C-alpha positions, 0 to 999 in steps of 0.5 A: 538484499541481492548480489551483483555477481552471485557466481562468486558465492559458489566460488567462495564455497569451492575455495573454502573446501579446497583450503579445508582439504589441504589443511586436513592433508597437511595435518595428517602428513605434517611430519612427513612433509616437514621431513622433506625440508628439515632434520628429524630433530627439527621436525619434532620441535616444529610439530610440538611448537604448534598445538592442534587448536592453534593450527585449526584456528589459523586454518579457520582464519584463512577460510574465513578470509577466502569466503569474505573476499569472494563475497566482496567480489559478489558485490552485495547490495541492500538499502537504497539511495536517491541520486540525481542522474542525467537519465534519458527518459520519456515524459508521460502524463496519464489522464483518467476519466472519472465520470460516472459512466466509468462505473459501467461493468461492460469491462470486468470488474468495471471500467474504472477498475480495469483502467487502474490495472492497465495503468499499473501494467503501463508503469511496469513497462515504462520503468525509468520513464517519468509519469504523471497523473491527471483525473478529469470529469467536468474539470481536471487537475494534476494529481501527481506531477511527473516523477520516477517514483512509481510506488508513489504514483501507484498509490495515487492511481489506487485513490482515483474514483468517480467521486474524486471530482464533484463536477459531472460530465466528461470534458476531454478538453479540460484534461488536454488543458491540464496536460499542456499546463503540466508540460509548461517550462519543459525543454522544447526538444523533449517529447510531450506525451498524453495517454488518455483513458476514457469511454469517449462520451465527450460533453465538451464541444471545444475538445477538437479545438483543444486538440488542434492547440495541443498539436501546435504545442507538440503534445502527442496523444494516445487514447485508450477506449474503456468500454464496449460499443454495445455499452452497459447501464451505469449502476448507482445508489441514490441517497434517500435523503438528498437524492444525490447519486452515489457509487455502489458499495458506499455506506454513506452519502458523499453529499449529506453523509446520510446512511445509504440503504443497500441496493443498486439502481441505474442512472436515468435521463429526464424521461425516466429511461435508463442511460446506456453508456457506449464507447465512442471510438470515433471520437477517440480515434480522431483525437489521437490521430490529429496529434500523431498518436493512435487509438487502442481499445482496452481489451485482452492482456496485451493492450498496454504492451502494444501501446508501449512497444509500438507507440511510446518506446520508439519515441526519442528519449530526452535527457532529464538532469533533475531525475532522481534515480533510486539505486541500491547501496553497494556494501562490498566494503564490509566483507572486504574489511572482514577478509583483510582483518582475518588475514592480518590476524593470521599473519600477526598470530605468534607461532606457538602462542599458548592462548586458550581456544576460548579466547581465540574464538572470542576474537574471531567472533568479535571480528565477524560481528559487524558484518553479520549484525543485521543478519543476526538481528533479522534471524533473532526477530524471526526466532522471537516471533516463532517462540510467541515473544511478539513484543520482543520480535517487534523491537527487533524489527523496529531496530532493523527499520531504523537502518532501512526505513523504506523496506516494505517486508520489514514493515509487514513483519513488524505489523504482524508482530505488533498485531499478535502483541495486541498493539493494533495502532502500531500494527496499522501503521506498519501495514500501511508502510508495507503497502508502498511496494510493487509486489501485489502479493505483499500488497494483498497480505498487507490489505488483509491484515490491515482490515483485521487490525481495523476490525480489532480496533473497532471491536475494542470500542463500545459505542456503535457511533465510534465502531461504524466508521472504523469497521467501514475502513476495515471493510474497504481494506478487505475489499481491496484484498479481494480485488488483488486476489479474488480467489482468497476465501479468507478476505471474502469471508471477513468482508462479509462478516465485517459488513454484518457487524456494521449492520448490527451496529446501525440497528443498535443506533435505531433502538432509541424511542422517540415516544413514551406513553403515560406511566410508561417505562422505556428502557434502552441500552447504550452498551453491554454494561449499563441500562438507562430507564425513562419514566413519565408521570401521571399514570393516566389522563384522568389525573391531569389537572384542568389547567396543568403546568408541565415541566419535563426534561428528558435526557434520551440520548447518551454518548461519550459520557454526556446526556442530551435531549434528541431532536425527535423529542424537541420536535414532538414537544414543540408540536404538542405544547398548548398555547399559554401553558407551561412546557 
């Protein structure tokens, strides 16, 4: 909630104090003032006709009307509505290089992370303009079309990573093609702008030809160099099963879904030499200058500000009749209606009416209730939370969300109440709703609590196979929280703890035995309550007949209430079974 003209709030307080001071003076000197206009007998009659409680009730009505009238002039606003507006704006497509060279850490914390932060800054500078998003590597696609909904676009930017496009390499021409397709059907007089983030290591020989074609179609390209001329090695984690490269920090292979061993290697060429990725500034400069744009290296804290002020802001803005603009709702009607109601009540109040003070107070509260219902509900929710009544607080916050479903702060408070009440699924849903906010501090707290919620959901599970993916999600949320606030020791501590729990769960899965000795008893645990035992007979090889007939069925894997034979025992039995004998 905010105010269009907050100065009127101060005016309402001053006028209310003025009315109160005048009323006190009138009450203390009422007989002297009335004697100036009527006879002494009439003075006594008039003063006896209005008791003290009625006088102060009428004074309260006037003060309330003055305050509410000034609040209406202050123009209170809360809630949002999408309106179609003939707004003038720029149409800007952002192309992001998602090749593996963007994992190099010559920019802190990495080229990809630094690019994502720069895009967030550019969106803030270009508030009111329409932005779209194109990830590209060996191919390109339009992930988010042109929109003024920056919150939705920020979520798409956070999802960009080097595993988004399976085709490797850096084909700048593919990104330019995708941008030209996205701008097809736009007005001829509208300026088409492409901001391209890349390290410039182009593997496409047709890039310059695509630039010439884009120039003829009126596309202006600004290039941002992500990296340094000295370059850096590209970190990677190779899968031990399929040997495919994976982004460091992943727990499972993106190709075969096998578990990855912790560690870090570097991408190597055919000769086994480590590949150093260097920023190709000459390519990016030539690409930008050909289309009338310019090139900037991503360094320092003002790169995006220079880009917007010197490159984008001077461009003429075109009129977009289909632009949906989010505007705050004007709510002055509510305090204005309350002020009019109080004045009518004071005006129609019969002189000398002998009603009880409690009845008059009830009437005033009934008139004020519609105006203060939302504030009272929010206050009640906070009070219930402080008292430890988390379930009741959750109900209050969800009632508020029915009237304002897109409020991130209400979602965050509801998630906190649900978490304390032990309703972790509802807490996770509300914390995800709180992520739709441009407030980075609120995003950090939402990611942190979402990590706690996912950890508690996994803790309630007993099977390690179910716990691992849930805890991996918790680790991702804690990692996002540490990236938003690297100084938060709690997020770092929880991230380390969750990863330790994941390692423990993985070790439990490896406790099943593939070999059982004769007359041996193998015990293994699937959970903390039950223990399963496998025994093999005969006790020694001397008691095996000359031509035995074997019949054994071992259920050595138990999950989700179902026992089955593991693949390892099947393979061992097939390899050891003699021809002509039973198995």
